[in-house]
Each structure stands twice: as structure tokens, then as C-alpha cells.
FIVEXNU-352123 format. One record per residue (C-alpha): residue in one letter; x, y, z. Coordinates in pm, whole numbers, plus 50000, padded with zeros to 5 digits. Example, Ala and Ser with C-alpha at 12.3 -4.5 7.8 and 13.67 -1.06 7.14 Angstrom:
<rs>
a512304955050780/s513674989450714/
</rs>
This chain:
<rs>
m694830337612754/k692340344013036/t694030377313112/g693820387812749/t690160378512732/g689490398313049/w691130429612909/i689160426012588/l685920422912786/i686770453712992/a687590473212679/v684360462712515/l682350472712820/a684100506212836/l683570512912468/s679950501912489/t679360525112783/v680900554912602/f678940547012287/l675660542512466/f675910574412666/s677120594912371/n673970584912183/v671490590512462/t672300624612609/a668730635712547/e667410603812698/i669410608813016/t668160644513037/n664630631013021/v665340606813304/q667420628913533/s665960612413839/v665470575413783/r663820571314121/q661450599714038/i660440581913719/v659890550113911/n657840567214177/e655690583813913/h655370556013660/i656320522713813/d654180520214120/r652160489214198/d649060503114035/a650940507413710/l652120471513732/y648590458413765/l647820436513464/s644390432613317/s642850398513362/n639800379613245/s636720383613460/t634320355013525/i630640349713587/v629740321013818/d626450303413887/a624720297914221/n627050268414288/g630190289114230/r630950272713895/t632270294813614/f629980295513312/a631300326613134/e634660343713092/l634990380012988/n637820400412844/n638200432812655/g640600421712385/t643270408512624/n642860372012710/r644700368613039/v644050345913337/y646240360013612/l648230334113804/p649860342714140/y653460331714182/s652480305214434/d650290288714170/i652870288613891/p654380253713849/e658100251813918/t658660235513580/v657280266313405/i659670288613599/h662610265813519/a661750265313148/f661820303013117/i664880307313339/a666790282113127/t665860297912796/e665480334912870/d667700344313163/k669750317313333/r671370342813567/f668030357913665/f668430351314037/e671960365814035/h671810399013845/h670220432113945/g668040437813644/f670530435213359/d673340411613266/a676610430113194/t678170399913025/g675180396112799/i675220433112713/a678870430912608/r678170400712393/a675200417812232/f677230449412173/l679830430511972/a677100414211763/n675290447111710/a678490465511618/s679150440211343/e675630445611211/g675830483611225/g672770486711450/i670770469911723/d669950434111637/q670560414211954/g669130427312279/a670590405812560/s667440413812755/t666960398113094/i663550386813214/t663290419413409/q664050439713097/q661540419912894/m658910425813160/v659660463113153/r659340463312775/n656060444312784/i654440467413037/f656060501913017/l658000506312694/d657600498912326/h659510472612129/s661570496711919/r665260488711876/t667110520711959/y669900528012204/e667730554212371/r665010529012444/k667630503812557/v668970527912819/s665470534612949/e664960497112966/l668120492413173/l667230520513411/y663690508013462/a664910472213509/y667520482013766/e665090502613970/l662390476013956/e664830451014102/q665350474814395/q661650476414470/y660370441814382/s661430406814471/k662550382214206/e659370362614266/e657190393314208/i659030401213886/l658680365513761/e654970366313844/l654490398013640/y656610384813356/l654850351413323/n651490369113327/s652450396013075/i654280378212793/y652390372312470/f651770336712352/g650020345012026/n646390342111919/g645280367712175/a646650349412481/y648690368612738/g650340349813020/v651090313213064/e647710303613214/a645690318112926/a648070300612686/a647600267012859/q643840270512837/l643910282812476/y646200256312329/f645480226412553/s642170234212727/e643940227113055/t645270247413345/t649010252913377/n649160228913670/q647790201113450/l650490204113183/s653250178913123/l656910188213082/a656570184912704/q653550207812695/i655310233712910/a658350233112682/f656010236812384/l654410268012535/t657800282112635/a658810281112270/i656100305412157/p656860339912311/n660230343412136/n658300350011813/p654560343111849/t653930346211476/y656740323311365/y656100298211643/d652310299211611/p651090264011706/f648160267111469/k650360272211161/d652230246410955/e651310218511197/a653380236711460/a656610225511293/h658580255911409/t657120253211759/h658140216811791/e661660225211674/r662070252111938/k660410229912200/e663310205612157/w665750234212208/v663900244412526/l664200209212665/q667900208712580/k668490241312767/m666540228513067/e668770197813085/e671930218713044/e670900240313338/g670160209913552/f666410215113574/i665570181413420/t667380148513382/s668380132113057/a665640106313109/e663000133313159/h664300151012850/n663980119812637/e660540111412775/a659310146412689/l660700143512337/e658750111512284/e655470126412407/s653030135312132/i651700171012156/v647990172912080/l646370207112065/h642870212212203/r641980247712112/s639480263812345/q637460295412322/l636460318212606/k633790300212802/n630260313312756/e628020283912835/f624800303712878/p624960335312664/d621280343012736/y622080347013103/s625590361613081/d624490389712849/f621660397813088/i624140398513376/l626400422813190/a623410445613131/e622460443013497/f626060450113597/k625770483613420/m622580490713615/l624390481613937/i627290504913860/r624900533213772/q623210529714108/l626170523814338/e628560548714177/n625930576214146/m625980575413767/e622220575913711/e622490606613489/a625800597313327/p625930590812949/s625840554112854/e629350557012707/e630700567813045/v629020538713223/e630270514712955/a633830527113004/r633600522413381/v632240487113343/n635000478113096/e637570491613339/l636210469113613/l636060438713388/k639790442413318/q640490437613689/g639640400813699/v636460404413901/t634080375813965/i630370382213924/e628450358514148/t624950351514020/a621800332514109/l621890311313792/d620430276413828/p622340259013545/d620040228913521/r616910250513502/q618630273513254/q619500244713024/r615990230313044/l614500264212967/v616730270812666/d616080235712534/s612340240312579/v612290272312374/v614120254812091/r611900224212115/e608600242712125/l609260268011849/p610050264911479/d613010282911328/n610880312111211/a609450320011555/q610940335611864/g610390332112235/a611670345212566/a611240335912930/m612420345813276/v612260326613604/i612400342313951/d613060323914277/n610290337214502/d612020332314837/k615370347314738/r613990372514490/t616660362514242/i616550356213868/v617580320113820/a617030314013447/i616500333913127/s615850326312764/n616680356712553/g615480341012231/r615510309112031/g619110300611944/y620360331512123/e623960341512057/r625980367912235/g625190402812116/n621770394311969/l618590412612062/m617690401212413/y614020392612373/a613470389112747/t614580424412831/q614840444412509/s611750432912319/f608480449912415/r605330432912293/h601660429512387/h601010402312644/g597260405312600/s595100390912876/a598160382313087/f598220419713163/k594600420313287/p595360409613646/l597600440013688/i595590467113514/d591980455313563/y591440430613845/v593900442114113/p592810478814101/y589130469214096/l589420445314390/e591550469714587/e589280499714525/t585900482614563/g586600453114792/a584280432814568/p583930395614641/l584910369714382/t581210361614351/a580440396514217/t578620394413884/f579070412913557/n577380414313222/g579720395212998/n578050405912674/p579210436212476/s576750465112476/p574950470312144/n574750507812215/c578330514012328/a577180530812649/q578920561712784/n580100562913141/s580330594413351/s583850602813232/k582780600512866/q584980570512792/t583420545012562/v582540513512752/g581110480512638/c582200481612276/v584880454712303/n584220419212193/n585080387512375/y587290361612213/n585380343511938/h582550368911994/a581390349212299/m578120360612462/p578290345512813/g575630367512970/v575920374413342/v579080359413488/t580870359913821/m584300375113854/r585850340513872/e584150329813550/a585110362113376/f588740357813476/k589310321213400/h587650324313059/s589390357512993/y586260376712891/n587110411712773/v583860429912853/p584000426013235/a587710435213232/e587000467513049/y584130475113287/m586410471213590/l589010494913445/a586340520513361/q584920519013713/v588280524913876/g589570549713619/v592620545913402/e594850569513599/k593990553013930/a594590518613784/l597940529413643/s599040541313985/y599140504914095/l601740498113825/e604180525413925/p606390503214145/f607040480413847/s608440507813621/f606880495513299/s609010515413057/k606590518112762/l603510531212944/n603170565112778/d600450591112753/e599160577912421/e598270544512579/r596330557512879/g592900547512755/l590430519212809/a592250498312549/l594700491012830/a592060467712974/l592930442112706/g596680444412757/t597400466612459/v600660479812597/d604200470112508/v605870451912796/s608880429312830/v609090394512975/y611410408813239/e608820434613345/m605990409213355/a607940384313565/q608900411513812/a605300423713844/y603830388713881/s606310380714159/t604210404014378/f601530377014386/a604060354914568/h604570380614846/d601120390414972/g601010421014748/k604470433914840/f607070440914572/a610850443014560/p612810438114238/a614560405314169/h618160405014045/g620530380613882/i623690394414042/v624290383614400/r627560402614441/v630770412114260/v634090402914422/d637750409914350/e640500384114303/h640770380314682/g637060373714729/e636400407814882/t632990422414798/l633140451814559/y629470455914471/q626110441414563/w622580454114537/d621440475614824/d618750460115039/v615470473514905/k612490475115134/e609350458615009/v606680481814876/l603080472714955/v601400475714615/w598070460114712/s596600444215022/k596960408115128/e593180404515094/t593340414914729/n596380392914677/d594590362414818/k591690368414581/m594040371814287/r595800339314372/t592410322214368/l591640336914026/l595030327013887/a594630291614022/d591210289013855/v592850295013517/i595040264313564/a592310242713716/s589510248913468/g590200279413254/t592340289212958/g595410274213127/k593870240313184/g596250212913088/i599300224413281/t600280194813496/l603470199713689/g603080167413879/q603900184314208/s601960195914510/g601500231814611/y600120263214454/i599970268614077/g598410299213917/g598800319313600/k597220337913312/t597290332412939/g597570360912692/t597010365512320/s597410398412136/s595380411511844/q595620390611527/y597700364711710/r600900384711689/d601850373512039/l601230344512277/a602080348512644/f601810331912981/s602750345213324/g602250327513653/l603720313513969/t604130283814196/d605120283414562/k608780284914460/y608970302614124/t607430330813922/a607900330213545/s606800349013236/v606920336612877/w606400353412540/v606180337412196/g605920355711866/r607490365211537/d609300396911442/e606810400011158/g603460383011118/s601150360711318/v601760330111534/e598190317511501/d599570285511351/l601380278711678/s598470286411909/p596940251311917/r600260237512043/r600230262112337/p604010268112325/a604030296112583/m602310273912839/n604590244612763/i607690266012806/w606330280413130/e605620245613261/t609230235613198/a610500267913351/v608850263313693/r608850225613730/e610880215114033/
</rs>
């Protein structure tokens, strides 16, 4: 009987070989040199699988995961639980560690089944063949494709260890609902890592890849999945991977799904980081002049490689800031804020808008509004102090001129009004600043000259300063600026008049922790003298002590200074300032209409206070 069976098997194998090769002459011609194909198409770069990238905070904790349509968390072989390996060996390829890429016995069995069906129905694919199909080939059922699959599988087994093939396989198979690989599946369906799963949960996941649609855990109360899970456990016991007691215990365990989404705990900050990542790539890969589509493609390519973007995010401060914006503003208003760590020159917290969701307009970086008097220190006072060396006791006429006097450059001076049409008379510079009088500010700008004053702003790269806005109206802050730009500029007051840009990204590393990208060290630029800076810090502190910013009480020692801002017709409320440790800028407004109704509540100041409190 055994002899007869052996002859039948040999005959079947011979017939199958003749049939296969008679149908794939063209295919063989296309693959004349298998090793050449492998060398060209199956190198280690080609076997690299895309993987989710992550963004981590200053403590190294992941707060955002990123993918480009393929949810995969790559797991090295050493981190794959043995039970997972046993489950797939038992159900997909029990002779995996014995064959050389394909299973001749399985092929013969499949050939008999396929012959009876008149076409290819059963595939007898080994794990190696499945891995080849997942990565290199399509899922068509033709003899030509099957031969290619066998050739690829055989050659892969010559070049890669069984462990390497299993690693690729378990990271490439599809588990449905967008999840590729066992780790992504564990996180999607159970909100746990693979190493945290029980035997029952592993068997449940192992059931899915055979037909991810039919065995979808989120359909029909996972009835089909549970049925196949029991089959998986049975096969594991048959192959000696689990005991009967373990089998029964797993059957009794209740499977509870805990569906998770990709983590994005702080979308305000993560979206900013992605935008900054593009800036970083432009700079470090010499793509300053490249089209945005080209930069976007390069960034997406990098994000598929499972990189980790290390950032300066302070999660506690971020949460307090976001909560403060929601608390201080009604649903029909918007606000944005940015906080810079002075010592490290890093961006530690951002609010991109009330109730910000990923993909929304980023109010901190993409919205350009008037910050009113908060702009005066930069355009009026710094240039005047730097050019004239005037003391803080210098006096000015605070009243608007009834005749709209003309200065030597024919620019109209003295025609602006102070807030509430105040007529303070002669005032010192300190009084003019802390009460935010417009007339002295305009006078200072006129004395220095608009072009000269603007030269002090060049290091800050204010993007909306155009030719149409180069008039004396600038004295009142009538220029569109972003919260990001204001925070960067104000950080100069924390560094004796020297400026270097602050960043959110600390560095970008690969899966091995090797640095791929980080900002080049930028030398500080001296924008104004320390003497001028010291005077400005005094003026800014006056605002908090007894001026328009009175009422801010941080309850901490050390320096506090800042400047309020209100635009024409109350379309915008703003506050920018600094402490010894932090610099922050805040904007509040509406997309349309006034926020005068909010002004008495001083929301911008309240948000700023929360932002910088230690």
C-alpha cells in the first residue's frame, strides 16, 4: 500500500512539473537568471517594510503616531513572542523550519485539488511564499505567478535565515482594518502590545489574515473570527506548541476588543512639528528652491521608515495651555499661543486654535493678524532707543497735534489718537509705554525713519511685511504677524538683544536611535545692544507692575514683562511677554467681527499667564 502511494505521489509530482512548465514557457524566459532577478529585485532595500513613525515629547514619551495609509509597527524578531511564532507555524506552515522555500508534498496535494476544480484554487503556499506574495508579487491565481512565487521563495531561503523571513512575514501580513503586521494588529484590536497578549488573544489575531474581510473582528460580533480562533488553538495543540490544559484555558477566556486609533494626543503640537520637519528637510537636503510637492514627497518617504521625531514638548504645559484657550474663549472665538524655553531656545507648547483638530488652520503659524501695541516694542521703541540712546526719562508730548505737523521727510506725524482719545500731555518714555500711548510711539518711528526701523526686524523674517505697509501706520502695529513670529522676536529680550530661532524638533532618529537630522547650530545675531535690551526689559516690566498688563500675578519670583495689544475696532487682542524661563505670545480674535465683548475678561493675558507659569 505504501509503495503504491509512493508511486502515485511521484507520478503526480512528475505530471504537475510537466504541466506547470508547459504553461509557463514565457514566464521562464522572463526569469532566465533567477539569481539575477534576486540581485536586482530582492535585495535588503527592497525588503524594507514601511513602518509607523512617532513623535515623542521631551521625556521620550510617544504622543503621536504617523503613517501614510499603512498602519505598521515594525517588530524585530527578537521582540516577537514565541507563542505568536508557534501560532503561525502551526496554522500556515508546520514544516517551515524544514523546507527550502516551498513544500513539495503540499504542492502535490494542491495540484490534485486544483486539477479537480479545473484551475487554481488551493495554493499550498509556505510562509516564505506568502511573504514573497505580500511584498513582491500580486495575489493573482495563475500558474505563471505561482512559478515566480516558487523561484523567489527558493532564492530568498538561500539568502535569508528562517528568522529573518519570519520577521518579514509577521510584519507584512494584513490583519484587516488598515493594520499590517502583528504588532499593529495587537494595538488596533486590543490596545496592547504583542508581548502583553494572552494565548487566546494571539490565536484570535492569527485567525484574521487567512481572510481579513471574512474574519473581521468588528463584524458580526467576530463570530467567524472566534470560530477560526478555536481551529488555531487546535492546530497549536496538535503540533505540540501548547498543552491540552492551555488549550482549554484559552477557549474559556473571553475576548474583549478595545479598538484604538493612531495616537495623536496633542494635534496642535504634532501638526506644527510636521510643518517644521518640512522646513528641516528643505534646509538640510538643499531643497530651499524645490516645489512644495517635492518636499512633501521626501517627507512622506522618510515617515514610512519608522523614524522617531524627538521634540521639546512639555506635555503638562501643553495640556494646561490647550485647556486655558478652551476655558477663556467662547465657541465663536479663536485663540493661539506659543511658548519658548529661553535657555534651550526650544518651543515647548503650542495652541493652534480652540478645539484644534488635525488638518485645521494652524492659528499659531498660519494665521496673520494685527497684534496692535504688542508690536510697538519692536518697531518703535527698540529702534528709537538704539539710534538715539535716549534715557527712559526722556519726555514726549502725548497729545495728538491739532495741525497734523509735517516732519522733514513729509510723512504726516501727530495725527493719530490715543486709546479713548486720551490727552496725557507731556509724558516720560516709561509712562508712554506702560499706558500704550500712540502719539509718542508714532513720533519715535518718525524720528528714526521707517526703513531704518524695519532693518531691526530683518532677523525675525516677518513674512507679511510688504512695501504697502512701510508707512507710519506701522507704529501702531498695523501689520499682519503670526503668534509664532511674535514669540520668536520677543525671545530676543531674554538674550540681551541677541536672536537665534527656537525650534520644536530636537532631532530625528532612525529605528536604531542613530541621528538622521537635527537643526544646524545657528550663531546668535546681535539685533540690538544689551543697553537697549535692559531698557526694554524695564519698560516691559512696568506694563505688568502698573500699566495695561497690571493684574498678572504668577505667584513666583523673578522677572516678568510683557505688552498688551489691541487692533482697530477690537478685531484682535494680543499679549506677548517673557519671564526668566519662558517667552510666550498669545492672540485672541474671531475670523469675522469684533472681540470687544471679550476685552473686559482679558483672555489673552489670562492665557499668557497660564502659558508661562512654572
